[in-house]
C-alpha positions in Angstrom: 92.9 86.2 74.4 95.4 83.8 76.0 97.3 85.2 78.9 100.6 84.4 77.2 99.4 86.3 74.1 98.4 89.3 76.2 101.8 89.3 77.8 103.6 89.1 74.4 101.7 92.0 73.0 102.2 94.2 76.0 105.9 93.4 76.3 106.6 94.0 72.6 104.7 97.2 72.7 106.6 98.5 75.8 109.9 97.5 74.2 109.1 99.8 71.3 109.5 102.7 73.7 111.8 101.3 76.4 114.9 99.1 76.0 116.3 96.6 78.5 113.3 96.5 80.8 111.8 93.1 79.8 112.2 91.6 83.2 110.6 94.6 84.9 107.8 94.6 82.5 107.1 90.9 83.1 107.0 91.6 86.9 104.6 94.4 86.3 102.3 92.0 84.4 102.6 89.5 87.3 101.3 92.2 89.6 98.6 93.3 87.2 97.3 89.7 86.8 97.5 89.1 90.6 95.6 92.4 91.2 98.5 93.6 93.3 100.8 96.7 93.4 104.5 97.4 92.9 107.1 99.3 94.8 110.0 100.4 92.6 113.1 101.4 94.5 115.7 102.9 92.4 117.7 106.0 91.6 116.3 108.8 89.4 116.5 108.6 85.7 116.4 104.8 85.0 112.9 104.8 83.5 110.4 104.3 86.4 107.9 106.9 85.1 108.3 105.9 81.5 107.6 102.3 82.3 104.4 103.2 84.1 103.2 105.4 81.2 104.1 102.7 78.7 102.0 100.1 80.6 99.0 102.4 80.8 99.3 103.3 77.1 99.5 99.6 76.2 96.3 98.8 78.1 94.2 101.8 76.9 93.5 102.8 80.5 93.7 106.1 82.5 97.0 107.1 84.0 97.7 109.6 86.7 100.8 110.6 88.5 101.1 112.0 92.0 104.3 113.8 93.1 104.4 113.0 96.8 105.8 115.9 99.0 105.7 116.6 102.7 102.8 119.0 102.3 100.6 116.7 100.3 97.3 116.1 102.0 95.1 112.9 101.9 92.4 114.8 100.1 95.0 115.6 97.4 95.1 111.9 96.7 91.5 110.7 97.2 89.6 113.9 96.3 87.2 116.1 98.2 83.9 117.9 98.2 83.6 121.5 97.3 80.6 123.9 97.4 79.4 124.8 93.9 77.7 128.2 94.2 75.9 128.1 90.9 73.8 125.1 92.0 74.2 125.6 95.8 75.3 121.9 96.1 78.3 120.1 97.4 80.1 118.4 94.5 82.7 115.7 94.7 85.9 116.3 92.8 87.8 113.0 92.2 91.4 112.8 93.2 94.2 111.2 91.1 93.6 107.9 92.8 90.6 107.4 90.5 92.7 106.0 87.7 93.6 102.5 86.5 97.4 103.0 86.6 98.5 105.3 89.4 102.2 106.4 89.7 102.9 107.4 93.3 106.2 109.1 92.7 108.6 109.3 95.7 105.9 108.0 98.0 108.2 108.1 101.0 108.4 111.9 100.9 104.8 112.2 102.1 103.8 112.0 105.7 102.5 108.7 107.1 99.0 110.2 107.2 99.0 110.9 103.5 100.7 107.5 102.7 97.8 105.8 104.6 95.3 107.4 102.2 96.4 104.7 99.7 95.8 101.7 102.1 92.1 101.2 101.5 92.4 101.7 97.8 95.3 99.2 97.5 93.6 96.5 99.6 89.9 96.9 98.8 89.9 98.7 95.5 87.7 101.4 96.9 87.9 104.8 98.6 85.7 106.0 101.5 85.2 109.8 101.8 82.8 111.4 104.1 81.2 108.0 104.9 80.6 107.3 101.2 82.4 104.4 99.5 83.4 104.8 95.9 84.7 101.9 93.8 87.8 102.3 91.7 88.3 101.4 88.1 89.5 98.0 87.2 92.2 97.1 86.5 93.7 99.2 89.3 97.4 99.1 90.0 99.6 101.4 92.1 103.2 101.8 91.0 105.1 103.6 93.8 108.6 104.7 93.6 111.2 105.7 96.2 114.8 106.8 96.0 117.1 104.6 98.1 119.9 107.2 98.1 118.2 110.5 99.3 116.9 109.9 102.8 116.7 113.6 104.0 113.1 114.7 104.3 111.6 111.2 103.8 109.2 109.1 105.9 110.0 105.4 105.7 107.1 103.3 104.7 105.6 101.4 107.7 105.4 97.6 107.6 101.6 97.8 107.1 102.1 99.9 104.0 104.9 97.7 102.6 102.8 94.6 103.1 100.2 96.0 100.7 102.7 95.9 97.8 102.6 92.5 96.0 106.3 92.9 95.0 109.3 95.2 95.0 111.7 95.6 92.2 114.7 97.6 91.1 115.3 98.5 87.4 119.1 99.0 87.7 121.4 100.7 85.3 121.4 99.3 81.7 124.4 97.6 80.3 126.7 99.3 77.8 125.0 98.0 74.6 121.5 98.8 75.9 122.5 102.3 77.0 123.9 102.9 73.5 120.6 101.9 72.0 118.7 104.2 74.4 120.9 107.1 73.2 120.3 106.4 69.6 116.6 106.2 70.1 116.6 109.6 71.8 118.5 111.0 68.8 115.5 110.2 66.5 113.2 113.1 65.4 110.4 111.8 67.6 109.8 108.9 69.9 107.4 106.2 68.8 103.8 106.8 70.1 102.5 103.7 71.8 99.1 102.4 70.7 96.8 100.2 73.0 97.3 96.5 72.4 94.8 95.3 75.0 91.6 96.4 76.6 90.5 96.4 80.3 88.2 93.6 79.3 91.2 91.6 78.1 92.9 92.1 81.4 89.8 91.1 83.4 89.6 87.9 81.3 93.3 87.2 81.9 93.0 87.8 85.6 90.1 85.2 85.7 92.2 82.7 83.7 95.2 83.2 86.0 93.1 82.2 89.0 92.4 78.8 87.3 96.1 77.9 87.1 96.6 74.7 89.1 98.7 74.7 92.2 99.6 71.3 93.5 99.5 70.5 97.2 103.2 70.0 97.2 103.7 73.6 95.9 101.3 74.9 98.5 103.4 73.1 101.1 106.6 74.6 99.6 105.2 78.2 99.9 103.9 77.5 103.4 107.2 76.1 104.5 109.1 79.1 103.1 106.8 81.6 104.8 107.0 79.8 108.1 110.8 79.5 108.0 111.1 83.3 108.0 109.2 83.5 111.3 111.6 83.0 114.2 114.7 83.2 112.0 117.5 84.5 114.1 118.3 87.3 111.6 114.7 88.5 111.3 112.6 90.6 113.7 109.6 90.3 111.4 108.8 87.3 109.1 106.4 86.8 106.2 102.7 87.2 107.1 100.0 84.9 105.8 99.1 87.8 103.4 102.7 87.5 102.1 102.2 83.7 101.5 99.0 84.4 99.6 100.8 87.0 97.5 103.5 84.5 96.6 100.8 81.9 95.7 98.9 84.3 93.4 102.1 85.7 91.8 103.3 82.2 91.0 100.0 81.5 89.3 100.4 84.7 87.2 104.0 83.9 86.2 103.0 80.4 85.1 100.1 81.8 83.0 102.4 84.4 81.5 104.7 81.6 80.4 101.8 79.7 78.9 101.5 77.0 81.6 98.3 76.0 83.4 100.3 74.7 86.5 102.8 76.2 88.9 106.4 74.9 89.1 108.7 75.2 92.1 110.9 77.4 89.9 108.1 79.9 89.7 108.0 80.2 93.5 111.8 80.4 93.8 112.0 83.1 91.1 109.4 85.3 92.8 110.3 84.7 96.4 112.7 87.6 96.7 110.6 90.2 94.8 107.4 89.2 96.7 108.8 88.6 100.2 112.0 90.5 100.7 110.4 93.9 101.3 108.1 92.4 104.0 110.9 91.1 106.1 112.6 93.2 108.9 116.2 92.4 109.8 117.4 92.7 113.4 120.2 95.2 114.2 122.9 92.5 114.4 122.1 91.1 111.0 122.2 94.6 109.4 125.6 95.2 111.0 126.9 91.9 109.5 125.8 93.1 106.1 122.9 90.7 105.6 119.8 91.6 103.6 116.3 90.1 103.4 117.2 88.8 100.0 120.3 86.9 101.3 118.2 85.4 104.1 115.6 84.2 101.6 118.2 82.7 99.3 119.7 80.9 102.3 116.2 79.5 103.3 115.5 78.5 99.7 118.8 76.6 99.5 117.8 74.6 102.6 114.2 73.8 101.8 113.3 70.6 100.1 112.1 71.3 96.6 108.9 69.4 95.5 109.5 66.9 92.7 107.0 65.5 90.2 105.4 62.3 91.5 
């Protein structure tokens, strides 16, 4: 199956259940094909959980949700051994991390120790428990949410954790027409049940095809220049790491493939720069007081960088 055809099927299927989230769905597919993870920062009630469920249902893969709380333990995420008296053996009970689509709801409400239980899984696609390494299902994607309004009782994600997320997005409130459609749909006797439109094998094939998308040397130079320009910027204490540049490279390949191209354009890089890089940048105190954001810094840098042109 072509990557663009896979994208069309999934987006149309998700749209049967959710309205006005086409852009967010496309970004989730970018992360899925890049084998990355997504941090969704938004207020409650805009469809974060529903979007995660719709993606899992469209792919015919397992879906699990973890409600992060201050008393959540790492073993509640990864799983643990327990002694089975009937057989007199220690048996491993899998945690919710052993799923293809994992929704980490309000991830910043858990302690840093519990948050770190996700690091190995997100980076390596595996979990090590009691010295034994267990591989996770493929595809594997973590969709983590956090509320930008309520800060009481939360633990801000450390930079090392943020760097593991391929991109960050916000769903935002729907416009008036879209919200009216949402209300009408909820007035129906029952919501439409989503059927799978793609298999894990289709996703694996699409991931492999995405890696074959051509990236010209000029595009590589463009990504490199953008990442390096964030380091040492007067408004930033922390710039984009080499891992961030790799993330932008792979995400650009995925976006090109989703749009039925076998080559990356500078516009792909520009479109994804903020979702992929902004959450990895750390503003200094003076820049925050001036009202700057990582997104505004990136847009400023993009406006100054020379855009590659076709030779």
